[in-house]
C-alpha positions as CSV (number, residue, x, y, z in Angstrom):
1,X,27.8,-6.1,9.4
2,X,24.7,-8.3,9.5
3,X,21.7,-7.8,11.7
4,X,18.4,-9.6,11.7
5,X,16.8,-7.2,9.2
6,X,19.6,-5.7,7.2
7,X,22.7,-6.9,5.6
8,X,25.5,-4.7,4.2
9,X,28.1,-5.8,1.7
10,X,30.0,-3.6,-0.8
11,X,27.7,-0.7,0.0
12,X,24.5,-2.7,-0.8
13,X,21.9,-2.4,1.9
14,X,19.2,-5.1,2.3
15,X,15.9,-4.7,4.1
16,X,13.1,-7.3,4.7
17,X,9.9,-6.9,2.7
18,X,6.6,-8.2,3.8
19,X,3.1,-8.5,2.3
20,X,0.1,-10.3,3.8
21,X,-3.6,-9.9,4.4
22,X,-3.2,-7.8,7.6
23,X,-0.8,-5.3,5.9
24,X,-2.9,-5.1,2.7
25,X,-6.1,-4.6,4.7
26,X,-4.6,-2.0,7.0
27,X,-3.0,0.1,4.3
28,X,-5.5,-0.5,1.5
29,X,-6.3,3.3,1.3
30,X,-2.6,4.1,0.8
31,X,-2.5,1.7,-2.2
32,X,-5.8,2.9,-3.6
33,X,-6.2,6.5,-2.6
34,X,-9.5,6.8,-4.5
35,X,-11.0,4.4,-1.9
36,X,-11.1,7.1,0.8
37,X,-12.4,9.7,-1.7
38,X,-15.3,7.5,-2.7
39,X,-16.0,6.6,0.9
40,X,-16.0,10.3,1.9
41,X,-18.0,11.4,-1.1
42,X,-20.6,8.8,-0.5
43,X,-21.0,9.9,3.1
44,X,-20.9,13.6,2.3
45,X,-23.5,13.4,-0.5
46,X,-25.8,11.3,1.7
47,X,-25.6,13.7,4.6
48,X,-26.1,16.8,2.4
49,X,-29.2,15.4,0.7
50,X,-30.6,14.1,4.0
51,X,-30.2,17.6,5.6
52,X,-31.8,19.2,2.5
53,X,-34.8,16.9,2.6
54,X,-35.0,17.2,6.4
55,X,-35.1,21.0,6.2
56,X,-37.9,20.8,3.6
57,X,-40.0,18.6,5.9
58,X,-39.4,15.4,3.8
59,X,-38.3,13.4,6.8
60,X,-39.1,10.1,5.3
61,X,-37.0,10.8,2.2
62,X,-34.2,12.2,4.3
63,X,-34.1,8.9,6.4
64,X,-34.1,6.8,3.1
65,X,-31.2,8.8,1.7
66,X,-29.2,8.5,4.9
67,X,-30.0,4.8,5.0
68,X,-28.9,4.4,1.4
69,X,-25.6,6.2,2.2
70,X,-25.0,4.0,5.1
71,X,-25.7,0.9,3.0
72,X,-23.3,2.2,0.3
73,X,-20.6,2.7,2.9
74,X,-21.1,-0.9,4.2
75,X,-21.0,-2.2,0.6
76,X,-17.7,-0.4,0.0
77,X,-16.2,-1.8,3.2
78,X,-17.3,-5.3,2.3
79,X,-15.9,-4.9,-1.3
80,X,-12.6,-3.8,0.2
81,X,-12.4,-6.9,2.4
82,X,-13.3,-9.1,-0.6
83,X,-10.5,-7.5,-2.7
84,X,-8.0,-8.1,0.1
85,X,-9.1,-11.7,0.5
86,X,-9.0,-12.4,-3.3
87,X,-5.6,-10.8,-3.6
88,X,-4.2,-13.0,-0.8
89,X,-5.9,-16.1,-2.3
90,X,-4.2,-15.2,-5.7
91,X,-0.9,-15.1,-3.8
92,X,-1.7,-18.5,-2.4
93,X,-2.4,-19.9,-5.9
94,X,0.7,-18.3,-7.5
95,X,3.2,-18.5,-4.7
96,X,2.0,-21.3,-2.5
97,X,1.5,-19.1,0.5
98,X,-0.6,-16.3,1.9
99,X,2.4,-14.0,2.5
100,X,5.2,-12.6,0.4
101,X,8.5,-12.2,2.1
102,X,11.8,-11.3,0.7
103,X,14.2,-8.4,0.5
104,X,14.7,-5.0,-0.9
105,X,18.3,-4.4,-1.8
106,X,19.7,-0.9,-2.4
107,X,22.6,-1.1,-4.9
108,X,24.5,1.7,-6.5
109,X,22.3,2.0,-9.6
110,X,19.0,0.3,-8.8
111,X,16.7,-1.4,-6.2
112,X,16.5,-5.2,-6.3
113,X,13.1,-6.5,-5.3
114,X,13.7,-10.1,-4.3
115,X,10.4,-11.9,-3.6
116,X,10.5,-15.0,-1.4
117,X,14.3,-14.7,-1.5
118,X,14.2,-16.3,-5.0
119,X,12.5,-14.2,-7.8
120,X,14.4,-11.0,-8.5
121,X,13.4,-7.8,-10.2
122,X,15.6,-4.8,-10.7
123,X,13.7,-1.5,-10.3
124,X,15.3,1.8,-11.3
125,X,15.3,4.4,-8.5
126,X,13.6,6.8,-11.0
127,X,10.5,4.5,-11.2
128,X,9.7,4.9,-7.4
129,X,7.1,7.6,-7.1
130,X,5.7,7.6,-3.6
131,X,6.9,6.9,-0.1
132,X,5.0,6.5,3.2
133,X,6.5,6.1,6.6
134,X,3.8,4.1,8.3
135,X,3.5,2.6,11.8
136,X,4.7,-0.9,11.0
137,X,6.1,-0.6,7.5
138,X,7.6,1.7,4.9
139,X,5.7,1.8,1.7
140,X,7.1,2.5,-1.8
141,X,5.0,2.6,-4.9
142,X,6.4,2.5,-8.4
143,X,5.3,3.9,-11.8
144,X,4.3,0.3,-12.8
145,X,1.7,0.3,-10.0
146,X,0.5,3.8,-10.9
147,X,0.1,3.0,-14.6
148,X,-1.3,-0.6,-14.5
149,X,-2.8,-1.0,-11.1
150,X,-5.7,-3.0,-12.6
151,X,-3.4,-5.5,-14.2
152,X,-1.3,-6.3,-11.2
153,X,-1.7,-10.0,-11.7
154,X,0.2,-9.7,-15.0
155,X,3.1,-7.8,-13.4
156,X,6.2,-9.6,-12.2
157,X,6.1,-7.6,-9.0
158,X,3.3,-5.9,-7.2
159,X,4.2,-2.4,-8.1
160,X,4.3,-1.5,-4.5
161,X,6.7,-2.6,-1.7
162,X,6.2,-2.9,2.0
163,X,9.4,-2.9,4.0
164,X,9.1,-4.3,7.5
165,X,10.2,-1.7,9.9
166,X,8.9,-3.2,13.1
167,X,12.0,-5.4,13.3
168,X,14.5,-2.7,12.3
169,X,16.8,-1.2,14.9
170,X,17.0,2.6,15.1
171,X,20.2,2.6,13.2
172,X,18.7,0.5,10.4
173,X,15.8,2.9,10.1
174,X,18.1,5.9,9.9
175,X,20.2,4.1,7.2
176,X,17.0,3.3,5.2
177,X,15.6,6.8,5.4
178,X,19.0,8.2,4.3
179,X,19.1,5.8,1.3
180,X,15.6,7.0,0.3
181,X,16.7,10.6,0.4
182,X,20.0,9.9,-1.4
183,X,18.8,7.4,-4.1
184,X,15.3,8.8,-4.8
185,X,15.3,12.6,-4.6
186,X,12.3,12.6,-6.9
187,X,10.1,10.7,-4.5
188,X,6.9,12.3,-3.1
189,X,6.4,11.7,0.6
190,X,2.8,10.6,1.0
191,X,2.9,11.4,4.7
192,X,2.7,15.2,4.1
């Protein structure tokens, strides 16, 4: 059985992976959960201090604190965009393109991450730690990503995998989710 997004042969199921600027930018906070925490903490602290100073009739200082908080949020947003852009530029330098495509193959004993349909890496099912069912993609993160996220450029795979679900049929999605439940019972669902 072969469809445009999944192949099946000898109980191996293959799904299309995708990684590009739009995906990285859109799901940045899933890859780096600390980002939303810093964003929220910055806004929260700025608002709390602004209210405290406002109540104590220090309106000028309250406005300065609020302005500083807003500036900090803008700086965080710009830094996120810069990280996304630099990551994609690094992809262009190392892979010759601004997008990674390939496949994710479920075998009996391990997951094969095949980048650009050439470079292969076997990933044990035990090393997958988190799973998100997002609007356009499924997202898997590995222990490699969790432990050396700052050294991704030295890794032979990104430590996270985006599986393209927009082009999957309903049947393919059901098969994929069943494989996740069967092969990776240890996985934490990040959607909860």
